[in-house]
C-alpha positions as CSV (number, residue, x, y, z in Angstrom):
1,X,-117.1,76.2,20.1
2,X,-114.3,77.9,22.0
3,X,-114.4,79.3,25.5
4,X,-114.1,82.8,24.0
5,X,-117.0,82.4,21.7
6,X,-119.1,80.8,24.4
7,X,-118.4,83.8,26.6
8,X,-119.4,86.2,23.9
9,X,-122.8,84.5,23.3
10,X,-123.5,84.1,27.1
11,X,-122.7,87.8,27.6
12,X,-125.7,88.6,25.4
13,X,-128.1,86.4,27.5
14,X,-129.1,89.0,30.1
15,X,-132.4,90.8,29.3
16,X,-133.4,88.5,26.4
17,X,-137.1,87.9,26.6
18,X,-138.4,84.4,26.2
19,X,-141.9,83.1,26.1
20,X,-142.5,79.5,27.5
21,X,-145.7,77.8,26.5
22,X,-146.3,74.4,28.0
23,X,-147.2,72.0,30.8
24,X,-146.3,73.7,34.1
25,X,-145.5,71.1,36.8
26,X,-144.5,70.9,40.5
27,X,-141.9,68.3,41.5
28,X,-142.4,67.2,45.1
29,X,-139.6,65.1,46.7
30,X,-140.4,63.2,49.9
31,X,-137.0,62.5,51.3
32,X,-136.3,59.9,54.0
33,X,-134.2,57.0,55.2
34,X,-134.7,53.3,54.5
35,X,-133.6,51.0,57.3
36,X,-135.9,48.0,56.8
37,X,-138.4,46.1,54.6
38,X,-142.1,46.3,55.5
39,X,-143.5,43.2,57.1
40,X,-146.7,43.8,55.3
41,X,-145.3,43.6,51.8
42,X,-141.8,43.4,50.1
43,X,-141.3,47.1,49.9
44,X,-138.9,49.5,51.8
45,X,-140.2,51.5,54.8
46,X,-139.1,55.1,54.4
47,X,-138.6,57.1,57.5
48,X,-139.7,60.6,56.6
49,X,-137.2,63.4,57.0
50,X,-138.3,66.4,54.8
51,X,-140.2,67.6,51.8
52,X,-138.6,69.4,48.8
53,X,-140.4,71.3,46.1
54,X,-139.0,72.3,42.7
55,X,-140.3,73.7,39.4
56,X,-140.8,71.0,36.8
57,X,-141.8,70.5,33.2
58,X,-142.3,73.8,31.4
59,X,-141.7,75.6,34.7
60,X,-138.3,74.1,34.9
61,X,-137.6,75.3,31.4
62,X,-138.6,78.8,32.6
63,X,-136.4,78.4,35.7
64,X,-133.4,77.4,33.5
65,X,-133.9,80.5,31.3
66,X,-134.0,82.8,34.3
67,X,-130.9,81.1,35.7
68,X,-129.0,82.0,32.6
69,X,-130.2,85.6,32.7
70,X,-133.3,85.8,30.6
71,X,-136.6,87.5,31.2
72,X,-139.3,84.9,31.0
73,X,-143.1,84.8,30.7
74,X,-144.9,81.5,31.3
75,X,-148.1,80.6,29.5
76,X,-149.8,77.5,30.9
77,X,-152.5,76.2,33.2
78,X,-152.7,75.0,36.8
79,X,-155.6,73.6,38.8
80,X,-157.4,75.2,41.7
81,X,-155.5,73.5,44.5
82,X,-152.7,73.8,47.0
83,X,-150.1,72.6,44.5
84,X,-151.1,75.5,42.2
85,X,-150.4,78.0,45.0
86,X,-147.0,76.4,45.6
87,X,-146.2,76.4,41.9
88,X,-147.3,80.0,41.4
89,X,-145.2,81.0,44.5
90,X,-142.2,79.2,43.0
91,X,-142.5,80.9,39.7
92,X,-142.9,84.3,41.3
93,X,-139.9,83.8,43.5
94,X,-137.9,82.9,40.4
95,X,-138.9,86.1,38.7
96,X,-141.0,84.4,36.0
97,X,-144.0,86.3,34.7
98,X,-147.4,84.9,35.8
99,X,-149.9,86.9,33.7
100,X,-150.2,84.0,31.3
101,X,-150.9,81.4,33.9
102,X,-154.5,80.4,33.9
103,X,-156.6,78.3,36.3
104,X,-158.5,75.3,35.1
105,X,-160.6,74.0,38.0
106,X,-161.5,70.8,36.1
107,X,-158.0,69.5,36.4
108,X,-155.3,69.0,39.1
109,X,-152.0,70.9,39.0
110,X,-149.6,68.5,37.4
111,X,-147.5,67.2,40.3
112,X,-144.9,64.5,40.3
113,X,-144.3,63.2,43.9
114,X,-141.1,61.1,44.3
115,X,-140.2,59.2,47.4
116,X,-136.4,59.2,47.5
117,X,-133.7,58.2,50.1
118,X,-131.2,60.6,51.5
119,X,-128.8,59.1,48.9
120,X,-131.0,60.2,46.1
121,X,-132.3,56.7,45.3
122,X,-135.9,56.8,44.0
123,X,-138.3,54.4,45.8
124,X,-141.5,55.3,44.0
125,X,-143.3,58.1,42.1
126,X,-146.9,59.2,42.2
127,X,-148.3,61.4,39.4
128,X,-151.2,63.8,39.9
129,X,-152.3,64.9,36.4
130,X,-154.8,65.0,33.6
131,X,-153.9,64.6,30.0
132,X,-157.2,66.0,28.6
133,X,-157.0,69.1,26.5
134,X,-157.7,72.3,28.4
135,X,-161.2,73.6,28.9
136,X,-162.2,75.8,26.0
137,X,-162.4,79.0,28.0
138,X,-158.9,78.3,29.4
139,X,-157.5,77.6,25.9
140,X,-159.0,81.0,24.8
141,X,-157.3,82.8,27.8
142,X,-154.0,81.2,26.9
143,X,-154.3,82.2,23.3
144,X,-154.8,85.8,24.4
145,X,-151.8,85.6,26.7
146,X,-149.7,84.2,23.7
147,X,-150.7,87.3,21.7
148,X,-149.5,89.6,24.4
149,X,-146.3,87.8,25.4
150,X,-145.1,87.0,21.9
151,X,-145.1,90.7,20.9
152,X,-141.9,91.3,23.0
153,X,-140.3,87.9,22.9
154,X,-136.9,87.2,21.4
155,X,-137.7,83.5,21.2
156,X,-140.6,81.1,21.9
157,X,-140.3,77.7,23.6
158,X,-143.0,75.1,23.4
159,X,-142.5,72.5,26.3
160,X,-144.9,69.7,25.6
161,X,-145.3,67.0,28.3
162,X,-148.6,65.7,26.9
163,X,-150.6,67.1,29.9
164,X,-153.1,69.0,27.9
165,X,-151.7,72.5,27.6
166,X,-150.2,72.2,24.1
167,X,-153.4,71.9,22.2
168,X,-153.4,71.9,18.4
169,X,-154.7,75.4,18.3
170,X,-152.2,76.8,20.8
171,X,-149.2,75.1,19.2
172,X,-150.2,76.5,15.8
173,X,-150.8,80.0,17.2
174,X,-147.5,80.2,19.1
175,X,-145.6,79.1,16.0
176,X,-147.5,81.5,13.7
177,X,-147.0,84.4,16.0
178,X,-143.3,83.8,16.3
179,X,-142.7,83.3,12.6
180,X,-144.6,86.5,11.9
181,X,-142.1,88.4,14.0
182,X,-139.1,86.4,12.7
183,X,-138.2,84.9,16.1
184,X,-137.2,81.3,16.7
185,X,-139.5,78.6,18.0
186,X,-137.9,75.7,19.9
187,X,-140.1,72.7,20.7
188,X,-139.5,69.9,23.2
189,X,-141.9,67.4,21.7
190,X,-144.0,64.4,22.6
191,X,-144.7,61.7,20.0
192,X,-148.5,61.9,19.7
193,X,-148.3,65.6,19.0
194,X,-145.6,65.6,16.4
195,X,-147.9,66.9,13.7
196,X,-148.6,70.0,15.8
197,X,-145.1,71.3,15.5
198,X,-145.2,72.1,11.8
199,X,-143.3,75.3,11.1
200,X,-141.2,75.3,14.2
201,X,-137.6,76.5,13.9
202,X,-136.2,73.5,15.9
203,X,-137.7,70.3,17.5
204,X,-135.6,68.5,20.0
205,X,-136.7,64.8,20.4
206,X,-134.7,62.4,22.4
207,X,-133.6,59.3,20.6
208,X,-136.5,57.2,21.9
209,X,-139.0,59.8,20.6
210,X,-137.2,60.0,17.3
211,X,-137.2,56.2,16.9
212,X,-141.0,56.0,17.6
213,X,-141.8,58.8,15.1
214,X,-139.6,57.5,12.3
215,X,-139.7,53.8,13.0
216,X,-135.9,53.8,12.6
217,X,-133.3,52.5,15.1
218,X,-130.7,54.9,16.4
219,X,-127.6,53.2,17.6
220,X,-124.9,54.9,15.5
221,X,-124.2,58.3,14.1
222,X,-125.3,57.1,10.6
223,X,-128.6,55.9,12.0
224,X,-129.0,59.2,13.9
225,X,-128.5,61.1,10.6
226,X,-131.2,59.1,8.8
227,X,-133.7,59.4,11.7
228,X,-133.1,63.2,12.0
229,X,-133.9,63.6,8.3
230,X,-137.0,61.4,8.5
231,X,-138.1,63.2,11.7
232,X,-137.8,66.6,10.0
233,X,-139.8,65.5,7.0
234,X,-142.6,64.1,9.3
235,X,-142.7,67.1,11.7
236,X,-142.4,69.8,9.0
237,X,-139.9,71.8,11.1
238,X,-136.8,73.6,9.9
239,X,-134.2,71.8,12.0
240,X,-133.9,68.8,14.4
241,X,-131.7,68.1,17.4
242,X,-131.8,64.4,18.5
243,X,-130.5,64.1,22.0
244,X,-128.8,60.7,22.6
245,X,-127.9,60.6,26.2
246,X,-124.3,59.4,26.7
247,X,-123.8,59.4,23.0
248,X,-124.3,63.2,22.7
249,X,-126.5,64.9,20.2
250,X,-127.1,64.8,16.4
251,X,-128.0,68.2,14.8
252,X,-129.6,68.6,11.4
253,X,-130.0,72.3,10.6
254,X,-132.3,74.1,8.2
255,X,-129.7,74.2,5.4
256,X,-129.1,70.4,5.6
257,X,-125.8,70.7,7.4
258,X,-125.3,67.8,10.0
259,X,-123.2,67.7,13.2
260,X,-122.4,65.0,15.6
261,X,-121.9,66.5,19.1
262,X,-120.2,64.3,21.6
263,X,-121.7,64.2,25.1
264,X,-120.3,66.8,27.5
265,X,-121.2,65.0,30.7
266,X,-118.4,63.7,32.9
267,X,-120.6,62.4,35.7
268,X,-124.2,61.4,35.6
269,X,-126.3,61.5,38.8
270,X,-129.8,62.1,37.5
271,X,-131.1,62.9,34.0
272,X,-134.4,64.4,35.3
273,X,-134.9,67.8,33.7
274,X,-131.9,67.5,31.4
275,X,-134.2,67.9,28.3
276,X,-135.6,71.1,29.9
277,X,-132.1,72.5,30.2
278,X,-131.3,71.7,26.6
279,X,-134.4,73.4,25.3
280,X,-133.9,76.5,27.5
281,X,-130.2,76.9,26.6
282,X,-130.6,76.4,22.9
283,X,-133.6,78.8,22.7
284,X,-131.7,81.5,24.7
285,X,-128.6,81.0,22.5
286,X,-130.7,81.6,19.4
287,X,-132.3,84.6,21.0
288,X,-128.8,86.0,21.7
289,X,-127.9,85.7,18.0
290,X,-125.9,82.5,18.2
291,X,-125.8,80.1,15.2
292,X,-127.8,76.9,15.7
293,X,-124.6,74.9,16.0
294,X,-123.2,77.2,18.7
295,X,-126.5,77.2,20.5
296,X,-126.6,73.4,20.4
297,X,-123.0,73.3,21.7
298,X,-124.0,75.5,24.6
299,X,-127.0,73.3,25.3
300,X,-124.8,70.2,25.2
301,X,-122.5,71.6,27.9
302,X,-125.4,72.8,30.0
303,X,-127.0,69.4,30.0
304,X,-123.6,67.9,31.0
305,X,-123.7,70.1,34.1
306,X,-127.2,69.4,35.3
307,X,-127.1,65.6,34.9
308,X,-124.4,65.6,37.7
309,X,-127.1,67.0,40.0
310,X,-130.2,65.4,41.6
311,X,-133.6,66.4,40.3
312,X,-134.5,69.4,38.1
313,X,-131.6,71.8,38.2
314,X,-130.4,75.0,36.6
315,X,-127.1,76.3,35.3
316,X,-125.5,79.7,35.8
317,X,-123.8,81.7,33.1
318,X,-120.4,81.3,34.9
319,X,-120.8,77.6,35.1
320,X,-121.6,77.3,31.4
321,X,-118.6,79.4,30.4
322,X,-116.3,77.5,32.8
323,X,-117.4,74.1,31.2
324,X,-115.7,75.2,28.0
325,X,-112.5,75.9,29.9
326,X,-112.2,72.6,31.9
């Protein structure tokens, strides 16, 4: 993909409407300095300096889409707690539609709290979450929200973090609604739910997920090819994009064409949220009329930008275009 063709696709990003169904999360960073080891146990003592909060999981996918110029509606659940208030506020400030966000009092808002040093070294992580499926009344509310939001969507993203939102019924409904309107469905998957993505336009497993699903090793491009074919057969989707970290990506499209995309990253600081960026960028590329190969190339470059930053991050249209010129 050339800089000119990238600019042409990115110029069509503004105003595209994307629906994001998935596990909305809050990322909480407790930042401090480490100067000594505790006398009570062989662990570092962190001298607290500040708290940072960012959108995570499906909320980070939505934030990435907004950062690239899309209009976004989120469909997901939060708990009845302080983290939910903070997450809703973050979504609203980002301009993400909240009408599809329901409250499930039986579960906490999914929160990942990381203790990190001022040099961005992670000391520990505490997860507040439930992996049970949503309460039936909440699932019903989200199904209704899907009906409304899909009616005007140019693409649908399913961001599955295995935290209970992507139930079998909601996944099937989102895919059916999108296919009925002829709009693409991009799924960021989790292994236990692979059978729920049948009919999706594209599923984007990382190489570990693809290995587990297919029972095939992925160390070389030829092995990536075989795993992508096997994954597509198992998942029943149209196309597969296997993300391979520093080895780039392997794309198998709906027509059987295969493409090995070298990694675009020049510097890696933190891979947190890189998969969210890939999912968001490729979905928006497809919504803007790009070919699957060009959308994947854009996603590859976007991932190369965010892995140079700490924590979940977004990419601007100008940054994405510039990455093709450097």
